[in-house]
C-alpha positions in Angstrom: 28.5 -37.8 7.3 29.6 -36.1 3.9 31.5 -33.7 3.6 31.6 -31.1 0.7 33.8 -29.2 -0.4 34.9 -26.1 -2.3 33.9 -25.6 -6.0 36.1 -23.7 -8.1 37.5 -23.7 -11.7 35.1 -26.5 -12.3 36.5 -28.9 -9.7 36.1 -30.1 -5.9 38.5 -29.0 -3.7 39.0 -28.9 -0.1 40.4 -26.4 2.4 44.3 -26.4 2.0 44.7 -27.4 5.8 41.7 -30.0 5.7 39.1 -27.9 8.4 36.0 -28.2 8.1 32.5 -26.9 9.8 30.0 -28.7 11.0 26.6 -28.2 9.4 23.4 -28.4 11.6 19.6 -29.8 10.7 17.5 -26.8 12.3 14.5 -28.8 12.3 16.9 -31.3 15.1 19.6 -29.7 15.8 22.3 -32.4 14.5 25.0 -32.5 12.4 24.8 -34.2 9.3 27.4 -32.9 7.1 30.0 -30.9 6.6 32.0 -28.2 4.5 35.4 -27.2 3.9 36.4 -24.2 6.5 38.5 -22.1 3.8 40.0 -18.6 3.9 42.3 -16.3 2.2 44.1 -18.9 0.0 41.2 -20.6 -1.5 39.1 -17.3 -2.4 42.8 -16.4 -3.7 42.6 -19.3 -6.0 39.1 -18.8 -6.9 39.9 -15.1 -7.2 42.2 -16.0 -9.5 40.1 -18.7 -11.2 37.4 -16.4 -12.1 39.9 -13.6 -13.7 41.3 -16.6 -16.0 37.7 -17.5 -17.0 36.5 -13.4 -17.5 40.0 -13.5 -19.3 39.4 -16.0 -21.4 36.6 -18.1 -22.7 34.0 -17.2 -20.9 35.0 -12.9 -21.2 34.9 -13.6 -25.0 31.9 -15.1 -25.2 29.5 -13.2 -27.6 26.1 -12.0 -25.8 23.6 -14.5 -27.5 25.7 -17.4 -26.7 25.9 -16.4 -23.1 22.3 -16.1 -23.1 21.0 -19.4 -24.6 23.6 -20.6 -21.9 22.0 -19.3 -19.2 18.4 -20.9 -20.6 19.8 -23.9 -20.5 21.0 -23.4 -16.8 17.7 -22.3 -15.7 15.9 -25.1 -17.5 19.0 -27.8 -15.4 17.9 -26.1 -12.3 14.2 -26.8 -12.9 15.1 -30.6 -13.6 16.7 -30.7 -10.2 14.1 -28.6 -8.4 13.4 -31.2 -6.5 16.5 -32.0 -5.0 17.8 -28.4 -4.7 14.5 -28.1 -2.7 15.2 -30.6 -0.4 19.3 -29.6 0.5 17.7 -26.0 1.4 15.1 -27.5 2.8 17.7 -29.5 5.2 20.4 -27.0 5.7 17.6 -24.2 6.6 14.6 -25.5 8.1 12.6 -24.1 5.8 9.0 -25.7 5.0 8.8 -28.0 2.0 6.3 -25.6 0.2 8.5 -22.3 0.9 12.1 -24.6 -0.1 10.5 -25.8 -3.2 9.4 -22.2 -4.2 12.9 -20.6 -3.6 14.5 -23.5 -5.9 11.8 -22.4 -8.3 12.5 -19.2 -8.2 16.7 -19.6 -8.6 15.4 -20.8 -12.0 13.4 -18.3 -12.6 16.1 -15.7 -11.9 18.4 -17.4 -14.7 15.6 -17.5 -16.8 14.9 -13.8 -16.1 18.4 -12.7 -17.2 19.1 -14.7 -19.9 16.3 -12.6 -21.7 17.9 -9.8 -20.6 21.6 -10.4 -21.7 21.5 -9.2 -25.4 19.0 -6.2 -24.7 21.0 -4.2 -22.3 22.2 -1.5 -24.5 24.3 1.6 -24.2 23.3 5.3 -25.7 24.3 7.8 -28.0 24.5 11.7 -26.8 23.6 14.3 -29.1 26.7 16.4 -29.5 28.0 19.0 -31.9 28.1 17.5 -35.1 31.9 17.1 -35.0 31.4 14.8 -32.6 29.6 11.1 -32.4 28.9 10.3 -28.8 28.0 6.8 -27.2 28.8 5.1 -24.1 28.8 1.3 -23.5 28.0 -0.6 -20.8 30.8 -2.9 -19.7 31.2 -6.0 -16.9 32.9 -5.2 -14.2 35.6 -8.3 -14.7 35.0 -10.2 -11.1 32.2 -9.9 -9.0 32.2 -10.9 -5.2 28.8 -12.7 -3.5 28.5 -12.7 -0.1 24.9 -15.1 0.4 23.1 -14.7 3.7 21.4 -17.6 5.1 17.9 -16.8 4.9 17.3 -17.4 1.4 20.4 -18.7 -0.2 18.9 -20.3 -3.7 16.7 -16.9 -4.2 19.5 -14.5 -3.6 22.6 -16.3 -4.8 20.0 -16.0 -8.1 19.1 -12.5 -8.1 22.4 -11.8 -7.5 24.7 -14.4 -9.7 22.4 -15.2 -12.7 22.5 -10.6 -13.5 26.4 -10.8 -12.6 26.9 -13.4 -15.2 24.3 -12.1 -17.3 26.5 -8.8 -17.9 29.3 -10.8 -18.3 31.3 -11.0 -15.2 33.0 -14.3 -13.7 31.6 -14.5 -9.8 33.4 -15.8 -6.7 30.2 -17.0 -4.3 30.9 -17.1 -0.6 27.6 -18.3 1.2 27.1 -18.6 4.9 28.4 -21.1 6.8 24.7 -22.4 7.7 23.3 -22.3 4.7 25.9 -23.9 1.5 24.6 -27.3 0.2 22.0 -26.2 -2.1 24.5 -23.4 -3.4 27.4 -25.5 -4.1 25.2 -28.4 -6.3 23.9 -25.4 -8.3 27.5 -24.8 -9.1 28.1 -28.2 -10.6 24.8 -28.4 -12.5 26.1 -25.2 -14.2 29.5 -26.9 -14.7 27.6 -29.7 -16.2 25.4 -27.5 -18.5 28.4 -25.8 -20.1 29.5 -23.3 -17.7 32.9 -22.5 -18.6 35.3 -23.1 -16.0 36.3 -20.3 -13.4 32.9 -18.4 -14.4 31.5 -19.5 -11.0 33.2 -20.1 -8.0 32.1 -21.3 -4.1 34.0 -20.7 -1.6 32.3 -21.7 1.8 33.7 -20.9 5.5 33.4 -18.3 8.3 32.8 -14.6 7.6 35.7 -13.3 9.6 37.7 -15.6 7.6 36.9 -16.4 4.3 34.3 -13.4 4.0 36.5 -11.3 4.9 39.5 -12.3 2.7 36.4 -11.8 -0.4 35.5 -8.4 0.7 39.2 -7.3 1.1 40.9 -9.1 -2.2 42.3 -6.6 -4.8 41.1 -9.2 -7.7 37.5 -8.4 -6.5 36.0 -5.7 -9.3 32.5 -5.6 -7.8 30.8 -6.7 -4.0 27.3 -8.3 -3.5 26.4 -8.4 -0.1 23.1 -9.1 1.6 23.3 -9.0 5.5 22.8 -7.4 8.8 24.1 -3.4 8.6 27.0 -4.3 11.2 28.5 -6.9 8.4 27.9 -4.5 5.9 30.0 -2.0 7.7 32.7 -4.1 7.8 32.8 -5.5 4.2 31.9 -1.5 3.1 35.4 -0.9 4.9 37.2 -3.5 3.4 35.9 -2.9 -0.1 36.9 0.7 0.3 40.5 -0.2 0.5 40.7 -1.5 -3.3 38.4 1.3 -3.9 35.4 -1.5 -5.1 31.6 -0.7 -5.9 29.5 -2.6 -3.2 25.7 -3.3 -3.5 24.1 -3.6 0.1 21.0 -5.6 0.6 20.8 -4.9 4.6 18.3 -5.1 7.2 14.4 -3.8 7.9 11.6 -3.1 10.2 9.0 -2.6 7.2 5.7 -1.2 8.1 2.0 -2.3 7.2 -0.1 0.4 7.4 -4.1 -0.4 7.3 -6.7 2.0 7.4 -10.1 2.1 8.1 -11.6 1.5 4.8 -9.3 -1.2 4.1 -10.2 -4.9 2.8 -9.6 -6.3 5.8 -10.9 -9.6 4.6 -8.1 -9.2 1.8 -5.2 -8.0 4.3 -5.4 -10.7 7.0 -3.9 -13.6 5.4 -1.1 -11.2 4.3 -0.4 -9.6 7.1 0.5 -13.6 8.3 2.4 -14.9 5.8 4.6 -11.6 5.3 6.0 -12.4 8.8 5.3 -16.3 9.6 6.8 -16.8 6.3 10.7 -18.6 6.9 10.1 -18.0 10.5 10.5 -14.2 10.1 13.8 -14.4 8.8 13.3 -11.8 6.1 14.5 -8.9 5.7 11.5 -7.3 3.9 9.2 -9.2 6.3 6.1 -6.9 7.6 7.2 -6.3 10.7 5.4 -3.6 12.1 1.5 -3.6 11.9 0.1 -0.1 11.7 -3.7 0.0 12.3 -6.0 2.7 12.2 -7.1 2.7 15.9 -10.7 2.8 14.7 -10.8 -0.9 13.2 -7.7 -1.6 15.7 -9.3 -3.9 17.8 -11.3 -5.5 15.5 -8.4 -6.1 13.2 -6.1 -7.3 16.0 -8.8 -9.9 17.2 -9.2 -11.6 14.2 -5.5 -11.2 13.5 -5.0 -13.1 16.9 -7.0 -16.4 15.5 -4.7 -16.5 12.6 -1.8 -16.8 14.7 -3.0 -19.0 16.8 -4.1 -21.5 14.3 -0.2 -21.3 13.1 1.1 -24.3 13.1 5.3 -24.4 14.0 6.8 -27.8 13.6 9.8 -29.4 11.4 10.3 -28.3 7.8 9.8 -31.9 6.2 6.5 -31.9 7.9 5.7 -28.2 5.8 4.1 -26.4 8.7 3.5 -23.0 8.5 6.3 -21.8 10.5 9.5 -24.0 10.4 12.6 -23.2 13.1 14.9 -20.8 12.8 17.8 -21.2 11.7 20.4 -21.8 15.0 20.3 -21.5 18.3 22.1 -18.1 18.4 19.2 -17.0 16.6 16.6 -18.2 18.5 18.1 -17.2 21.6 18.3 -13.4 19.9 14.6 -13.9 19.3 13.5 -15.5 22.5 16.1 -12.6 24.2 13.8 -10.0 22.2 10.5 -11.6 23.8 11.6 -11.5 27.2 12.2 -7.7 26.6 9.0 -7.5 25.8 7.5 -9.6 28.9 9.7 -6.7 31.3 8.4 -4.4 29.3 4.9 -5.2 30.0 4.0 -5.0 26.4 1.0 -7.7 25.6 1.2 -10.8 24.0 -2.0 -10.7 21.8 -1.2 -14.5 20.2 0.7 -17.0 20.0 0.6 -20.0 17.8 1.1 -23.4 18.4 4.4 -25.5 18.7 3.8 -29.4 17.2 4.1 -32.2 19.4 5.9 -34.2 17.2 8.4 -31.2 16.8 12.0 -32.8 17.7 13.3 -31.4 21.0 16.5 -29.9 19.9 15.1 -28.2 16.9 15.8 -24.2 17.1 11.6 -23.4 17.2 10.2 -20.2 17.9 6.0 -20.0 17.2 5.0 -16.9 16.0 3.8 -14.4 18.5 1.4 -11.5 18.3 2.7 -8.0 20.2 0.1 -5.4 21.0 -0.2 -2.1 21.7 3.7 -1.4 21.4 5.3 1.6 21.5 6.5 3.1 18.5 9.7 4.5 20.0 10.6 0.9 21.9 13.5 -1.1 20.6 10.7 -4.0 19.7 9.4 -1.5 17.1 12.4 0.2 16.1 15.1 -3.1 15.6 15.1 -6.0 13.4 14.1 -9.3 15.3 14.9 -11.5 12.3 11.8 -14.0 13.5 8.2 -14.3 13.5 7.5 -11.2 16.2 4.8 -8.8 14.9 4.5 -5.7 16.9 1.0 -4.0 16.4 0.7 -0.3 16.6 -2.5 1.9 16.8 -2.4 5.1 15.0 -5.1 8.1 14.5 -4.2 10.0 11.4 -2.6 9.3 8.0 0.2 11.9 9.1 1.1 10.0 12.2 1.1 6.4 10.5 3.5 8.2 8.1 5.6 9.3 11.2 5.5 6.6 12.8 6.3 4.3 9.4 9.4 6.7 8.7 10.4 6.6 12.0 13.4 3.9 12.0 16.6 3.9 11.0 15.9 1.4 8.0 13.5 2.0 4.1 13.6 -1.1 2.7 9.9 -2.1 2.3 6.1 -1.0 3.1 2.9 -1.3 2.0 -0.4 0.4 2.3 -3.7 -1.1 2.7 -6.4 1.8 1.9 -9.5 2.0 -1.1 -8.6 6.1 -1.3 -6.8 6.5 -4.6 -5.0 9.9 -3.6 -4.3 8.5 -0.5 -1.9 5.4 -1.7 0.2 7.9 -4.1 0.1 10.4 -1.3 1.8 7.6 0.8 3.7 5.6 -1.9 5.8 8.7 -2.3 6.1 10.0 1.1 7.2 6.6 2.8 11.0 5.9 3.2 10.9 2.8 1.3 12.7 1.1 -1.6 9.5 -0.5 -2.7 5.9 0.5 -1.5 3.4 -2.1 -2.2 -0.5 -1.5 -2.2 -3.2 -3.2 -1.0 -0.6 -6.1 -1.3 2.4 -7.1 0.2 5.8 -8.5 -2.1 3.7 -8.4 -5.4 4.5 -12.6 -5.2 8.0 -12.5 -5.4 8.7 -10.0 -8.7 11.6 -11.4 -9.8 11.3 -8.6 -12.1 11.0 -5.6 -9.8 13.7 -4.0 -8.6 14.9 -4.7 -4.7 17.1 -2.5 -1.8 16.3 0.4 0.6 18.2 3.2 2.0 19.0 4.1 5.3 20.7 1.1 7.4 18.3 -1.3 4.6 21.4 -0.4 2.1 22.1 1.5 -1.2 21.6 0.2 -4.7 19.7 -2.2 -6.6 18.8 -6.0 -7.3 16.4 -7.8 -9.1 14.9 -6.9 -12.5 16.7 -4.8 -15.3 17.8 -2.4 -13.1 20.0 -4.7 -11.5 22.6 -5.3 -14.8 23.3 -1.5 -14.4 25.0 -2.4 -11.4 26.5 -5.2 -12.7 28.3 -2.9 -15.2 29.9 -0.2 -15.3 29.7 2.5 -17.6 32.0 3.8 -20.5 32.2 6.9 -22.5 33.4 6.9 -25.8 33.8 10.3 -28.1 34.7 10.2 -31.6 36.0 13.5 -33.2 35.4 13.2 -36.9 35.0 16.5 -38.4 32.0 17.7 -40.9 32.3 17.5 -44.1 
């Protein structure tokens, strides 16, 4: 069984006490590798290495040179895309197509931010003539990145590539369930020429390595993606050191379908937005609000699509792969049991492949009908392939239901009414609103983040660079001639 070590200062290092954690294949439930079980000592070494890089070669690199290096890393990731996809698939249970898309997205993030490095400008500020006042965008220094298990390559790309582009040095703590692809990316980046210490990966449990990173006094900024509960702990630890945090947390995102919508265009999107990655997506379209006049038709046609979905082993490239682990499977099944006890009807279920390994963590997609808007199933993030259908009558009712949860991450509106499109886009509580689409094909360029229990701050797009920099004002008094 292969043992994967930490990647610190461009070197492979084991946990100091030699402890390891088993890595399970979600498709089989069997262990196939081990990772280092690190803690505060290993995190401390990584932070020290990052500080040395920031104070030295990496921090002193000219923006144009940094840009060229990130471009080379992007190309190197493309050269290894099949290898990275295979690691991601084995680690997370993603179907082949989804794993490959994530590997391509990671390369795209490095490409995008490579092009933005030397275009991050300050401003001059109009002021009395005896002064010249300007602002500078400067890197924080050492940034910490706590990356979840659902999209390791993508979330690593969107936060680490942006942070490196801004000139920071990074320490990354991946989720213990999904580390392997990120360790390989770090090695590829080092082989491409990234200076030692600019990118460090420390593996381990969240309560040990993650907590040590969040509370380390040598960290200048933290990027966290995960649950609201863990986010609170990270925020509290960072607050002790007055460290800013960007938080992308959960979601219970609504898709609102009006009677004038193009149903043929909407149906496959409604399905994919909850089935992709087995529903383990913060921005999953997990609530389906349908105007009552077309509710039966939409739910009926969508049921046929659900029944045709195929759930199985990741390597077989099904519509829906396994959940990440037994704990997550039990969580999703607990919600479904609660639906049954509450008398909420199952409109449709997907199919489990006959050859799916018996030990895998499989949950077929489920469409629940007529879910009360205030029920736990419609209010809480299930994080599985479970879609809650809810009827509504008026635009005002749809808006009230859509905004009724503690989350505010993503929303979609399906309607041909242009005025309604803009009314709802303005009134929906969400960081992203999509009109007659969902997700805009990933959108590396599109700022992403939410409000409420969906977090704060923005990643992706040029906006992310502002979060990974701090603003300095310089006022020069030179007098008047």
